[in-house]
C-alpha positions in Angstrom: -23.9 18.9 -0.3 -24.7 18.7 -4.0 -24.3 15.3 -5.5 -21.2 14.9 -7.6 -21.3 11.1 -8.3 -23.0 9.5 -11.2 -24.7 6.1 -11.1 -21.8 4.2 -12.7 -19.4 5.7 -10.1 -21.7 4.7 -7.3 -22.2 1.1 -8.5 -18.4 0.6 -8.9 -17.9 1.8 -5.4 -20.5 -0.5 -3.9 -18.9 -3.5 -5.8 -15.5 -2.5 -4.6 -16.8 -2.2 -1.0 -18.2 -5.7 -1.3 -15.0 -7.1 -2.7 -12.9 -5.6 0.1 -15.3 -6.8 2.8 -15.3 -10.3 1.2 -11.5 -10.4 1.2 -11.4 -9.4 4.9 -14.2 -11.7 6.1 -12.9 -14.6 3.9 -9.6 -14.3 5.8 -7.7 -13.6 2.5 -6.4 -10.2 3.9 -5.9 -10.0 7.6 -4.3 -7.8 10.2 -3.8 -4.1 9.9 -4.1 -4.1 6.1 -7.4 -5.9 6.4 -8.8 -3.4 8.8 -7.6 -0.5 6.6 -9.3 -2.1 3.6 -12.5 -2.6 5.5 -12.5 1.0 6.5 -11.8 2.1 2.9 -14.7 -0.1 1.8 -16.9 1.5 4.4 -16.0 5.0 3.0 -16.8 3.8 -0.5 -20.2 2.5 0.6 -21.0 5.6 2.5 -20.1 8.0 -0.3 -22.0 5.9 -2.8 -25.1 6.0 -0.6 -24.8 9.7 -0.2 -23.8 10.4 -3.8 -21.1 12.9 -2.7 -17.4 12.4 -2.7 -15.5 15.0 -0.7 -12.3 14.4 -2.7 -14.1 15.3 -5.9 -15.1 18.8 -4.7 -11.7 20.5 -4.5 -10.8 19.3 -8.0 -14.2 20.1 -9.5 -14.8 16.6 -10.6 -18.5 15.6 -11.3 -19.4 12.3 -12.7 -23.2 12.9 -12.5 -25.2 14.2 -15.3 -25.9 18.0 -15.2 -29.4 19.2 -15.4 
């Protein structure tokens, strides 16, 4: 897997994952929607740590700097 996410994209995803987790664990969003948002936050966190977004690949999107 080649990296296709830049630093700004990765930072935004980590922040969004934190916000989604905070909403769930702060009991602002509960139930099925809360679980879905936590799972989405987990995906955001995982893709930001890896630096690769599978949805970017089919569309040829790259937010990282090319060398």
